[in-house]
C-alpha positions, -999 to +999 in steps of 0.1 A: +051+141-201+064+148-236+084+115-234+052+095-229+038+109-261+069+099-280+069+065-265+032+060-274+039+072-310+069+047-312+047+019-299+020+027-324+046+028-352+060-006-341+024-021-340+019-009-376+052-025-388+049-058-407+060-089-388+081-113-408+074-150-404+092-179-422+069-208-431+084-240-443+063-265-463+075-301-460+064-335-471+072-364-494+074-360-532+041-357-551+019-350-521+008-315-534+031-291-514+036-268-543+000-270-554-012-259-519+014-232-518+004-218-552-033-220-543-026-199-512-004-174-529-021-170-563-054-189-561-041-211-590-041-248-593-018-268-617-027-304-625+007-314-638+033-326-614+068-310-616+092-320-588+103-291-567+139-287-558+131-256-537+110-225-542+106-194-520+078-170-521+067-139-502+031-129-493+019-099-474-013-102-454-032-086-425-047-106-396-066-088-369-051-055-378-015-068-377+005-068-409+026-099-417+052-107-443+053-145-449+084-160-464+072-194-476+098-220-484+084-249-505+110-277-499+120-306-520+100-338-514+120-362-536+146-379-515+174-371-540+168-334-537+166-332-499+197-323-480+216-295-463+192-268-477+162-285-462+179-286-428+187-249-431+150-241-439+139-261-409+163-243-387+151-209-399+114-218-399+090-200-375+061-224-385+056-255-406+030-269-429+035-307-430+017-322-460+009-359-468-014-374-493-044-393-480-039-417-509-004-427-498+005-445-466+042-440-473+038-402-475+021-403-440+051-423-426+075-399-442+057-370-425+064-385-391+101-384-400+098-347-411+080-339-378+107-356-357+134-338-377+117-305-370+115-313-333+151-323-332+164-292-350+142-269-330+150-288-298+113-286-288+081-304-294+062-271-291+066-258-327+038-241-347+027-267-371-002-276-393-007-312-406-024-313-440-039-344-454-040-335-491-058-349-521-091-352-503-108-349-537-095-383-545-111-400-514-144-405-532-126-425-559-117-451-534-080-441-532-079-431-496-053-450-475-052-427-445-085-422-426-093-387-414-092-400-378-056-412-381-044-379-395-062-360-368-048-382-341-012-377-354-018-339-354-031-340-319-001-361-307+022-336-325+005-305-309-004-294-344-035-282-362-051-305-387-070-301-420-077-321-451-074-303-484-083-309-520 
């Protein structure tokens, strides 16, 4: 009977421990990956564009009573900065935020390539993924190239969640 109490205490301690998840943010250059990441982490928005080679961040949060530690890897979007490190991030990722600009058809096409690369590396099409159509605030200026329905359909075909963001 004493062992049951110890087991229950150990289970409670395990439930209170923070669960570590690695989130990888991918997408073409200048689609707003870093802006989204910094908005989530620090509630900051920077207008100027500074190409990312790679950045890693850590955020602690609680969801439904469970503590999580998110390791967020903001990967390079520019072709010349992609490479072996990006593949390593994809291999280590537990979940993926795939970002394209609704004002750029080429960024949408690049995203399909990233998705396929994730599936290949993970050897599965059942990977936690969110497709983000970014720069929604520019859609009212007539710059939209990717309709919401097209992004939503791609997300559905990819077993991913979908959202458009500013």
